[in-house]
N, C-alpha and C positions, 0 to 999 in steps of 0.2 A: 570679503566675500573670495573663497577659494578659486582658483584659476583656473578653466576650463583648459581639457585637454588641448584642444585647439591654439591657445595661447602659449601652452608649454611645448607645442610645436614651431611655432612662431618666433619664440629664446632660442632656439635649441639652431633654426637656420641663421637666429640674427649672430650667434656667436662665431667669433673671428678664425678659433681654432681648438683643437677637440681638447689642449688645453683650460682653456674658460668654461667649457661645455663641463668636465670635469669638474670643475671648480663649482661651478653654479649645480649641479647633482649634489655635488658631498655638503653644499654649505647647508641646501634646501631638507638634505635629510636630518641634518645634525640639527638646523632650528626647529624641524618637525618634532625631533626629540625632546629637545630641552624644551617646546612649549609644551609636549607630552609631561612632563615630570612638573612643569610649573600647574599648571592646570592638576593635576594629582596631588601637589601641595596644598592648593588653593581648598579644592575637596576637601583634603584631610581638617583643613583650618575649620571650614565651614560645621564635618561635622561636632566639633567643641563648639565653635563660634553660634549659632542657631538656635541649640537648646540652651545655653547662656543667656541668650538676649531674652527668648521665652520665657524663663524661668524670673529675670531682673523685670518683667513686664507684666506677669502674673504675681510677684510682689508687691509691686507697686500699686494694683488693682485691688490686691488682698488687704493691703494699707486701706487706701479709699475707701474699701466697702466697712472695713473695721470702725474706722475713725472718722468716716463722712456724713453718718448721722445724728451722731451726738455734736457733730461740729455746726451741720444744719439747723438743728435745734437750738443751739447756746446762738447762732448769728442771728436767728428769727426773735431769741430773747433780747440781741441788743440791738435789733432793730423796734423791736415793740419799747424798750424801752427809754429809743429815741423818740418814737414818735409819741411814747405817756406823758414824756419829760414837755413834748412840745403842745399836744392836742389835748382832747378836753377831756380824756380818761386818766385819770391821777393815780395810777401804782405806782408812775415815779421810775425810782431804781429797783422796787421791788418785783417787776415785772423780769428784768434780769434775775435775779434770784431765785424766782420762778422755774425759768427755763433749763436755770443750772438744776434746781433741784429737781426737777422732771428726768434729766438726763441721769442723775445719783439713782432715783426712784426704778429709773429702768435697769439700772445694771446689779440695782438691789434685787429685785426681783428674780433677773437671771442667778446672780449667787443663790439667792435660797432653794430657785428650782436646780439647780446644780449639787445643793451638798443633800438634797433628800433623797433619802438612802429608800425607804419605804412607798414605790409608787406599785399602783395598778393598769392592768389591762382596760379596764373601762373607759375611763377619764384621764386626762393629766393631770396629777398632782395625789390623786385619792386613793387611797394604800385599798382598793377595791379589785379584786379578782374575777375574772370569769373565766371558768374551770374552760381546759382545752382550747384557750384563747394567748397568744403570745409564749412565751418564756417563762419559766417557774423559776422565783428568784429563793427560793424555800433551800434549793440547795449550792449555793453559792455561799463563798465565803469562811 
């Protein structure tokens, strides 16, 4: 907390002579300048550090979003395999293979959709265009 004006006057009264009063004044002024410089340096460092910290956090969340869903499906397949080996539903190790196949089938469907060139604006994946709706694709390419 910053000293109040009365604290500064009390300090000045407590000084033994003019020389010690000047030392305290000059020392306080220099201290204020150096604290200002240090605060400026820390502010400039925060301008670089804060966006990089946000970037690192968002990249971690993006990685979790991309790989988290398929990993949960595979984990569910592993748990189902363990339960089916021990329980009455006897697919055994095949349930793990089914979980892997489900993930690969989902990726395959996305890959097919991304390779599709002629898409319409009526339904996704159908090459049916309604006039004056959406963008025209004949002019591209």
